N, C-alpha and C positions, 0 to 999 in steps of 0.2 A: 469662508464663511458665506452661507447661502441667505440672501434677503429674502423676507416673506413674500415681497412682490412677485419672485421668481418662481417661487412653488408650484402655482398652477400650471406652469409650462413643462412640469418635470414630467417625463413619461416613465412607464414601468421599467423600461429596457434602457434609460438613458444614465450613464454614469455622472455623478456628482461628486464635488470635492466638499465635505462637510467637516466643520470644526469639530475635532475630537472631542473636545469637554462639553459637547452639546448632546453627545451620545451616552444613553445609560443602557445597562444591560438588561436583558429579559429576566425577571424574577423567578419565572417558570423553567428557565433553561435547566435540562436534566442533568448536563455534565457541569460537575462542580469543580473537579480536580484537573489541573493542567500541569504537565511534566515542565518544571522550572528549566531544565538544560533545553529540552526541545524549543520553549519559547524563546530562549536567549539567542539559539541558532536561527530561528525564523527572523527574530529582531535583526540580526547581523546581516541576514539576506536583504531585509527590507531596507536597512541604511545603504546597501550597495546598489541594489536594483529596483527598488520600490516594491509595491504590492501589486501582483499581478491579477489576481481574482480579487474584486471588490467586494465588500461585505454588503448585506442588506439590512435596511432599517426601515420604520415606519415613523411617520411624523406624529407626536403627541399633542404640540401646540407650535406656537410661533418659534420658539427657540429650543424644542427639545425633541429629541429622535429617541427611538427605542430600538435596540438590535433583534433582529429576527434571525439571521444567521451570519457566521464569521467571528464568533466570539475569540476564537483563537488568533485570528489575524489582528482584531481589534486590540487584544492585550499584548501581542508583539509589538504592534505599531505604538503603542505607549511607552513600552520599553525602549523603542528606538527613537523616543522624543520627537514624533511627529506631530504638528499641529493640526493637519488635516488628513483625512482618509478617504479615498474614494468609495462611494456607496451606490447602491441602487435605492431610490426613495420609493416607498409604496404607501398607498393609503389602505385602511384596515379593511375595505371592502372591495379591493380589487383583484380578487382570486382569480376569477375567470378572465379578466382582462389581461393579467400576467400570464396566465397559461397560454392564452391565444397570441400574446406578443411574442413570447418564446417561441412557441411552435412555428409562427410564421417566420420569424428572425433564422430559426434552424434551416428552413428551406432554401434560404439564399445561397448563390453559388460562390460568393465572394468571401465568405467567412472562412478563417484559418481554423487549425485544428484545435486550437486553445479556447477560440470563442464557441466552437460546437461543443466540446467537453463541458465549460462552465454553463453552457445554457442546458444541457442535460441534466447537470448536477442541480441547477436551480429548479428544474421542473420535478426533480425527485425530492429535495429538501423542502422547498417552499410550496409545492402544490400537492404534496403527499402523494405522489405517484410511485408506484413499484415501477421496476424495470421493465415487466409486462405490460404494465399500463402505456408506460412511455413509448414502447416498440409499436403498440396500436395507433398511438397518438402521432407520431411522426413519420410512421411507415417504414420503419429501419428494423432490421433483425436485433434480436436482443444481444447477440455477439458483437455487433457493430458497436452498440451504445456501451457495452462493457469495455471495449477497447479504448472507446474514447475517455470514460470516465477514469481507466487505468493512468491516463496522461497526468492526471491532478496529483498523482502520487510522486511524479518525477521531481527532482529537485528544481527549485525556482529559475536556475540558471538555464537548465535545458527547457522547460516551459517557454522561456522567454525565446530562446533561440528558435523554438518551434512557431512561437507567435510571429517573429520576424523573418519566419521561412529560411533560417540559416540551415535548417535541417527539415528532412520531410517526415510525414506521418510513418513513413516505412521504418526511418532510422529510429524513431521514437519507440515504435512497437517492439523493436528488436532490442534496445537498450533497456527498456522496461523489464525485460525476462531476468535481468541481473539484480539481485536483491540488495546488493551494497552500494548505497548513494555514491560513495567515493569512486567505486570502479565505474559507476554509471558516467559520473563526471569525467573520468579520464577518457572513457571511449568517447564521450560528446567532443571533449577537446581535439582528441585524434582524427574525428570526423573533418573537423573545422580545418586543422594544420595539414591534413593529408588529403583532403577532399575524397574521402571514402565513400564509395558506392554502398547502398543499402545491402546488396548481396554480401560485400565484403564485411560489413557489421555484422551481418547474421552469422557468417563464418567464424568471426572473433567470438560472438557472445556463444556459438554451439561448442568451440573449444575451451571456453571457460566453464561452460556447464558440464562438459564431459570430465575435464580435469576435477570439479567439485565432485561429481559422482565417483570417480576413481577414488579420491581422498575418503570419502564416506564409506566406501566399500573396505578400503585398508583399514580402517578404524575398526569396521565391523569383524574384520578377518585377522586382527591382531591375535597373537599367540596369548593364551591364558596366563595369569601371574604364575610366578615360578612354584609357588605352593600348590596351585591346582595341577600345575604338571608333574609335580612329585606324587601328588595324590592318585592321579591316573595311572601312574606307572607301579605304585604299590597295589592298585586295584588289579592291573592286568597281572602281576607276579601272583596275586593271592589266587585269582580265579582261574589262572593259566589259559586265558583267552583274551582277545582284543575287547578292551571296555572303552565304551565312549562317554566322555565326561563333557557336557554342555552347560554353559554358564553366560547369562546376559549381563548387560552392565548394571542392572539394578539387583544382582546378586540371585535371581531366580535361575534355575536351571535343572538337568535331570541326568541320570546314570544310566546308561544302555549297556545291557549284557547281552550280547548274542549267544547263540548256541548252534551248532552245526547239525544236531540230530536228537532224536529222543534220548539217546544213551547220554549225549553231552548234557542234555537239558537235567537229566536225572543227577549226574554228577554235579551240575552247580547247586541244584536244591539241597543235595547231600551236603555242600559246604555251608548252606544257609541254617540247615538243621543242627549241625556242628555248633554253629555260633550260638544258637539259642541253649545250648545244653551247658 
């Protein structure tokens, strides 16, 4: 719990442990619905390794703070039965100070990748900057900023490993190309166990992506259901020519009847004419 006498010394980029029951949610928060299963998973992660990215609050009075960003982390912390939560404390009118502090912080050379990612995220969320604006503010390419922000989508265990320099930014950038979190964690643990280089991890990820692409192609190239094959055979017999029957997964498709010459076309049209009569 933060004593009031300490509050004047709180800087905009200093992390403070705040009593969780002193925090209220922002009534103007546009997001109202949170996936319960996802919250429980996050709560489980928090119980095990804590909160990596602090929430942001503003002081309302001596014993009350209002949430600015991080409601999902706040709710998960409550589910995890935490009594305090790490938070950045802001005053209502420190927007410019916050932006200057974060931009200055990013220029430091001793920051780990997660600290940079969190700083970029805060500048976008709390200072209402676009990635384009942010790129100009910090003098970095937009693609660089995007790569850092993507790190925040990694499982907490991997973020922690990146923060503690157990893995490098190169490792993390390779892992994040895998969409499945469990596979990401498997690769992360394999890096630690086998001391894998970035290039080796990139090779592993590339093979997984290639296998995934082959699987998708196989599904698309699957033979049509038996009734469609039978229908195609009947059409071939009826028109006495190769008939192409295409059907997508949603049921849409087309029938293509090729012809070899004008005479062949007339023959096919004659068949259609007889169908009408």
